[in-house]
C-alpha positions as CSV (number, residue, x, y, z in Angstrom):
1,M,90.8,103.5,81.1
2,K,93.3,106.3,80.8
3,I,94.4,108.9,83.4
4,G,96.6,112.0,83.2
5,V,99.4,112.7,85.5
6,I,101.0,116.1,86.2
7,S,103.4,117.4,88.9
8,D,105.5,120.3,89.8
9,T,103.5,123.0,88.1
10,H,105.0,125.7,90.2
11,D,102.6,128.4,89.0
12,H,103.5,128.1,85.4
13,I,100.1,129.0,84.0
14,P,100.9,128.7,80.2
15,N,102.2,125.2,80.6
16,V,99.2,124.2,82.8
17,I,96.8,125.5,80.2
18,K,98.6,123.4,77.5
19,A,98.5,120.4,79.8
20,V,94.8,120.8,80.4
21,E,94.2,121.2,76.6
22,I,96.1,117.9,76.0
23,F,94.3,116.1,78.9
24,N,90.9,117.3,77.5
25,S,91.8,116.0,74.0
26,K,92.5,112.6,75.4
27,E,89.1,112.2,77.1
28,L,90.6,111.0,80.4
29,E,88.7,109.6,83.3
30,L,90.9,111.4,85.9
31,V,94.0,113.6,86.3
32,I,96.3,113.2,89.3
33,H,98.5,116.1,90.3
34,A,101.5,114.9,92.3
35,G,102.2,118.1,94.2
36,D,103.9,121.6,94.1
37,I,100.9,123.4,92.7
38,I,102.0,126.5,94.7
39,S,99.3,129.2,94.6
40,P,95.6,129.0,95.0
41,F,95.1,131.1,91.8
42,M,96.2,128.1,89.8
43,A,92.6,126.7,90.2
44,P,90.8,129.4,88.3
45,K,93.7,130.4,86.1
46,G,95.1,127.0,85.1
47,F,92.8,124.1,85.9
48,K,89.3,125.4,85.7
49,D,88.7,124.1,82.1
50,L,89.7,120.5,82.8
51,K,86.9,118.3,81.7
52,C,87.5,115.4,84.1
53,P,88.0,115.0,87.9
54,L,91.2,116.3,89.4
55,K,92.7,114.7,92.5
56,M,95.9,116.2,94.0
57,V,98.4,115.9,96.8
58,Y,100.2,118.8,98.4
59,G,103.9,119.2,97.7
60,N,106.7,120.6,99.8
61,N,106.5,124.0,98.3
62,D,102.7,124.4,98.7
63,G,102.2,126.9,101.4
64,D,98.6,128.0,102.0
65,W,97.0,124.6,102.3
66,I,93.7,125.9,103.5
67,F,93.2,128.4,100.7
68,L,94.6,125.9,98.1
69,R,92.0,123.4,99.2
70,H,89.2,126.1,99.2
71,K,90.0,127.3,95.6
72,F,90.4,123.9,94.2
73,K,87.2,122.7,95.8
74,E,85.5,125.5,93.9
75,I,86.4,123.8,90.6
76,G,85.5,120.4,92.0
77,A,89.1,119.2,92.7
78,E,90.2,117.3,95.8
79,I,93.5,117.7,97.6
80,E,95.1,115.3,100.1
81,R,97.8,116.1,102.5
82,E,100.5,113.4,102.4
83,Y,99.3,110.9,99.8
84,L,96.4,110.0,97.6
85,E,95.2,106.4,97.5
86,L,92.4,105.2,95.2
87,E,91.2,102.3,93.2
88,L,90.1,102.7,89.5
89,D,89.1,99.9,87.3
90,G,90.3,97.4,89.8
91,K,93.8,99.0,89.9
92,K,95.2,100.4,93.2
93,I,96.9,103.7,92.7
94,I,98.9,105.7,95.2
95,A,100.4,109.2,94.6
96,F,102.9,111.2,96.7
97,H,104.9,114.3,96.2
98,T,108.0,113.5,98.2
99,I,108.8,110.0,99.2
100,H,112.0,108.6,100.7
101,P,113.7,106.2,98.3
102,S,113.6,103.3,100.8
103,I,109.9,103.8,101.4
104,L,109.3,103.9,97.6
105,D,111.3,100.7,97.3
106,S,109.3,99.0,100.0
107,M,106.0,100.0,98.3
108,I,107.2,98.6,95.0
109,A,108.4,95.4,96.7
110,S,105.0,95.0,98.4
111,Q,103.3,94.7,94.9
112,K,100.2,96.1,96.6
113,F,99.8,98.9,94.1
114,S,99.3,98.7,90.3
115,V,100.5,102.3,89.9
116,I,102.8,104.4,92.1
117,I,103.0,108.1,91.2
118,Y,105.4,110.6,92.7
119,G,106.8,114.1,91.9
120,H,109.3,116.4,93.6
121,T,112.5,115.4,91.7
122,H,111.4,117.2,88.5
123,E,112.9,114.2,86.6
124,K,110.6,112.1,84.5
125,S,110.8,108.4,85.1
126,I,108.8,105.3,84.1
127,K,109.7,101.8,85.3
128,K,107.8,98.6,85.6
129,E,108.7,96.3,88.6
130,G,106.7,93.1,88.8
131,N,103.0,94.2,88.5
132,T,103.7,97.8,89.5
133,L,104.1,100.8,87.2
134,V,106.2,103.5,88.9
135,L,105.9,106.9,87.4
136,N,107.2,110.4,87.9
137,P,105.7,112.6,85.2
138,G,108.6,115.1,85.3
139,E,108.0,118.8,85.8
140,C,105.2,120.7,84.1
141,C,106.9,124.0,84.8
142,G,110.1,123.2,82.9
143,Y,112.1,125.4,85.3
144,L,114.8,122.9,86.2
145,T,115.0,120.7,83.1
146,D,113.8,123.0,80.3
147,N,111.7,120.0,79.3
148,P,108.2,120.4,80.6
149,T,106.3,117.1,80.6
150,I,103.1,115.4,81.7
151,A,102.1,111.7,81.4
152,I,99.2,109.6,80.3
153,V,98.7,106.2,82.0
154,D,96.7,103.4,80.4
155,L,95.3,101.4,83.3
156,D,94.4,98.5,81.1
157,T,97.9,97.9,79.9
158,L,99.8,99.5,82.8
159,Q,101.9,101.5,80.4
160,A,102.6,105.2,80.4
161,E,103.8,107.8,77.9
162,F,105.3,111.2,78.4
163,I,104.0,114.2,76.5
164,E,106.2,117.2,76.1
165,L,104.5,120.6,76.4
């Protein structure tokens, strides 16, 4: 089973449309957005054509939580406030936007999760610690790094790959 991971879209509609096209071509089971969506209009203008479920967490720059939730609910997406925790194919997954490094280290050390996803830093990162894959997909917007990326996670192998937009 494969899932898509995206973060820090920051209203960059063209890159979100590219990401959705890539996600759709991979026939994923789910896409997780690790925060900083920004505006409610991203639902109809960026994500509406996604052909799999979308689960999201709010980021520190997401302002209008109520309207964001409303607009994304219209396209069938779900948004959680502080973190998203779910189980897919027997794998426990948790996603955050911002997370203090010591909390992240504790979560990794617990080995409770198969996959830990976070955003916020705009820097892509993949590491495997014990039985836990820790992933930051980087920034979809490309504003800080000039390198917009998303990621695909294979839950069977617990490996991930970055895709440049």
